[in-house]
N, C-alpha and C positions, 0 to 999 in steps of 0.2 A: 165403462159404461157411464160413470158419473161425469167424466170429461166430455163424452159425447153429448150428454144432456145439457151440460153447461154451455157448450158451443152452440147447440141448437137454440136454446133460449136466448143467448146473446145475439145470435144471428137475427132472430125475430125482432129483438129490441132495436138494434142498430139499423136494420134495413127498413123498418117502418117509422123510425123516429123522424118527425117533421123537421126538427132543427138540423138533423144531419142531412136530410134531403135538401133543405133550403140553403144552408151555408155550404154544403158540399158541392152545390151547382153554381156557386158564385166564384168570381175570379179574385179570391182573397187568400188562397192557399190552404183553406180548411179541408178540402178533399184529400190532398196528400198528407196533411197533418193527421187526419183520423186514421189513415192507412198506416202511417209510421208510428203512431201511438200504439196501435195494436202490435206492431213489430217490436217496439220497445218492451211492452208488457210480456209478449211471448218469449222474446230472447232473454228477458230477465228471469222468467220462470225456468228457462233452460239452464241458466247459471246455477239454480238451486239443485237441479238434477246432476249437473256435471260442471264443476268450476275449472275451466281450462282456458288456455290462451286463445284458442280458436273461438270459443264461445264469447269470451270477453271482446274479441275483435268484432264479431258480428253484432254484439250488443252496442258497442261504440259506434258502429256505422249506423245502426238504427236510431240511436240518440242524435247523432249529427244530422241525419235526414229529417227527423222530426223537428229539430230546432231550426233548420233551414227553411222548413215549410211555413212555420209560424212560431213566434217567440212564446206564445201562450203555452207551448209544449213544455216549457221549463218546469211548471208546477207539477205536471204529470211525471216528468223524468225524475224530479226530486222525490216525489211520492214513491216511485218504484225503488229508488236507491234506499230511502228510509225503510221501506217495507222489506228490503233484503237483509237489513242489519240483524233482526232476530232469527233469520233463517240460515244465513251463511256466516254471520259474525261481522263485527264492525270492520275489521281489517280487510276482509275479502270484499265487503261492500265498498270500501274506500278504493281498493284497487280497481274494482269494476267501474267506478265512477270517475276516477281522476283523469283518465285520458280524454273522454268525451267532454268533461267539464272544462278542461284546458282548451280544447279545440273551440268550444262555444265561446269561451272567454276571449280567445284571440279574434274570432269573428266579430264579437261585440265591439272590442276596442279599435279594430282596424276598419270596420265597415258599418255595422249595424248602428252604432251610436252616432254616426255622422249623417244618417238618413233624416230627412225632414219629417217631422211628426204631423200627422193629420189632426183633424179636430172633429167635434161632434156636439151633440146637445149636452149642456152642462147640468150637473145635479140630478142625473137620472139613475143613480146607483140602486136605489130601492126598487125602481121599476125593472131594472135589469135582473135583480135577484129574484123578484117575484116571477118574472117571465121565464127564467131558466128552470125554476121549479115547476111552474104551471105548464107552460108550453112543452117543456122537455119531457113531460110525462102525459101528454095528450090533452092537456087543459087549454083554455083560451088565453090569449094575450091580454094584457091590461088595456082597458079602453073605457070610453064613456058609456058604452052600451051595457045592458044588464049582463050580457055574456062576458064583457070585459071586466065588470065588477066581480064576477064569479071567480076570476083569477086570484083575487085576494083571499078566497076560501080554499081553493085548490092548493095554492103554494104552501101555506102552513101545514096542510095535511101531508103533502109530499115530503116537506122538510123534516117533520116529526117522524114520519115513517122511515126515512133514511137514517135519522139519528138512532131510531130503534134497531134497525138492521145492523148498524155499526156496533151498537151496544151488544146486540145478540152475538155478533162475531167475536167480540172481546170476551163475552161470557162463555162462549163455546170453545174458547181458545183456538179460534180459526187462525191459521198461520198468516193469512192475508189481512187480518184485522187492522194492523197498523197502517198498511197501504191504503185501505178504505178510509180510515179516519183522516189520514194526512191528505189524501187526494181529493176527497169530497169537501171537507170542512177546513182543516187546519191550514194548509198551504194557500188555498185561494184567499182566505180571510187575511192571513199574515202578509201575503203579497200585496193585497189591496191597501192594507194599513201602512205598509212600508213605502210602497211606490206612490200612492195617492194620485191616481190618474185623474186628469181633468174631466174625462168623460168615460162612461162605462156602458157597454151593451151586453145583452145576453150571450152573444157569440163569443165574448171573451172568456166565458166559463165553459166552453165546450169540452176542454180536457177534464174538468171536474165532473161534467155530465157523463163522460165516457167512463170514468171511475165508478160513478153511481150505477151505470148500466152493468158494469162488471160485478159490482156488489149484489145488485138485484138478481142477476142471472145466476150467480153462485148460490144465493139463498134459495131461489126457486128450484134450481137443479137438485139441491139437497132435499127439498120437500118432495119433488117427484120421485127421487130415489127411495125415500122413506115409505112410499106406497100407502100412506095413511089417507083413506078416501076423502074425509072431510077437508083436510088441509090441501090435498091435491085439487079438489073442486074450488076451494077458495083462491088458490094460486091461478088456476085457469080463468076464473072470473076476473081477477085483477089484470091478467094478461090480455083478456078480451077488452077490458076498459082501455088499456093502453093502446092496443091496436086500433080500436074504434075511434078514440079521440084523435090520434095521429092521422088516421085515414081521413077524418073530417077536415083537418087542417091541410093535409096534402091535396084533397079535392079542391079546397079553396085556392090553393096555389095553382092548380091546373086551370081553374076557371078565370081567376083574376090576374095571375102572374105577379109581377113586381110593379104593378101600376099600369095605367092605360095610355102611356105616352104615344104609342104607335097609332092608336085610334085618334088621339088628340091631334097629332101632326096631320093626319088625313083631313080632319075637320078644318084645321087652320089653312091647309093647302087649298082646299076647295073654295074658301072665301078669304082671300088674303087681306091682311091689314096689320097695323102695328100691334105688337104684343107687349103687355106689361105684366109683371108678376110680383107676388109678395116676397118671394125668395129667389132672386134672379140666379144665383149660383146653382141651386138644386134644379130649378126648372130648365135653365138654358143648357146645362150639361146634357140632359136627356133629350131636349128638343133638337139640339144640334146633332146628336148622334142619330136620332131616328129620321131626321130630315136630310141626311147626307145624299140620299138617292134622288131627291127632288131636282128637277131641271134648274130651278132657281130657289135658293134657300129661303127660309122664313126670315122675317125681319122684326126686330124689336124696336120699341120706342127709344128715341135718343136719351141717353143717360142710364139705360139699363145695364150697359157694359162697364160702367164706372166701378173701378176697384176690383174687377174680376180678372182672373188669370187669362192669358191669351187663348188658351185651348177651350175656354168656355164662352168666349165672346162670339156674338152673332152679328150678322149684317144689320145695320141700323136703318130704320125706315125714314123716309122724307116726310111722313105724315106728322102733323102737329099734335094729334090726339090718338089714343089707342082705340083699336076695335075690339081686342080680346084681352081678358084678364084671367090669369091663372092663380089659384089660391090653394094653399094647403091648410086644411082644417077649418074649424068654425069655433069661436068667432074669428072673423077675417082680419088680418093685419093689412089693411089697404094702404097702398102707397099714395102719395099726394096727388098723383095723376088720376086717381080713381074715386068716383062718387058712386057707390053701389046703387043709388036710387036711379041711375041712368043706365044700369046694366040688367040683363036678364040671365038667369042661370040656365044654361043649355045642356049641361051634362055633368054627371058625377062619376068619377072613375076610381073605384075602390082598388085596394091591393090586398094580397094575402097577409096574414099576421106576421109582423116583424119584417115585412118585405116591402120596403118603400113606404108610400103614404097615399092617402086618399086625396085626389085632386078634384077641385071644382072648377069648371070652365064657364066663364061669363062672357057675354057678347053685348055690345052697346045696343040700346034700343034705337030703332030707326028715328032719325031726325033729332036726336038728343045731343046736347053738349055734355060731354062726360065729366067735365071738371066742376 
């Protein structure tokens, strides 16, 4: 019965989680990652029940599939192996982990290490950590609005609560206490300190968030099984807050999606003219994608393609001056071709939390020289 309660609570958490819905529906590999992380956890638990060659083989396959889905799985895998040590012994945990670790190592040195690294916003580690704690448990994402500032309150509350749950697991001699401590805090922090990535986003901590959900589901299941009315009501209240907050974020995703570029392309197609933007790579990648079905593609001002990879470059206009200006955020980083005094704001296109960016669309005022 306790196992059934745990699985029921976990199902509620992972199925309503906004971050799991958001990143699980992107082409980044997070959807299979989350599936195979569960498989790693479940097959690891099976090793505790019966340590056999067959179960080691299944566990190894699960580890390999998770690592192939996304390399962020490695912290989760390491946490599972560390968590096995006090339960099956150091030698058995080593035997269980050595084959998949060797396989992942071979993949790393022969293929993964040779892949070109992408890039992103530099110096956003603190925002990523705040967002994973806040948005991961139904709170808002960091932003300039009052709601966004509220994330700075939600995140510490969630972090302290998780620390308390891990401490409680240790105090109660929970057999999974080491797994929770390693997966939520120790390994993500250690990995970041050692690896020192140039940029960090909330999605990079999804495996740690999954461990947090496992920890919360386990503690909640134990409370439900205790049948203590006051504690059960408290857990139900917290669960409702989680569901409600994530439902609000999921609703925003349904309404705004990942930005309004499809609508923007329609506006640009109805009144064609040279396009200029503050961040050509980001804008043109999406403009080009959404304008592929137009009879004649959209055109950007000469110079906008400079320094961009070929797959992002768009047709260049013969016009000497731009008609449209696309900007991310405010204050605006206006290129030299744009004087905002000669433009009017014709649309603001928001996006869901941590999903793209808000775009402002400007159009030249009639009869104005835009420079």
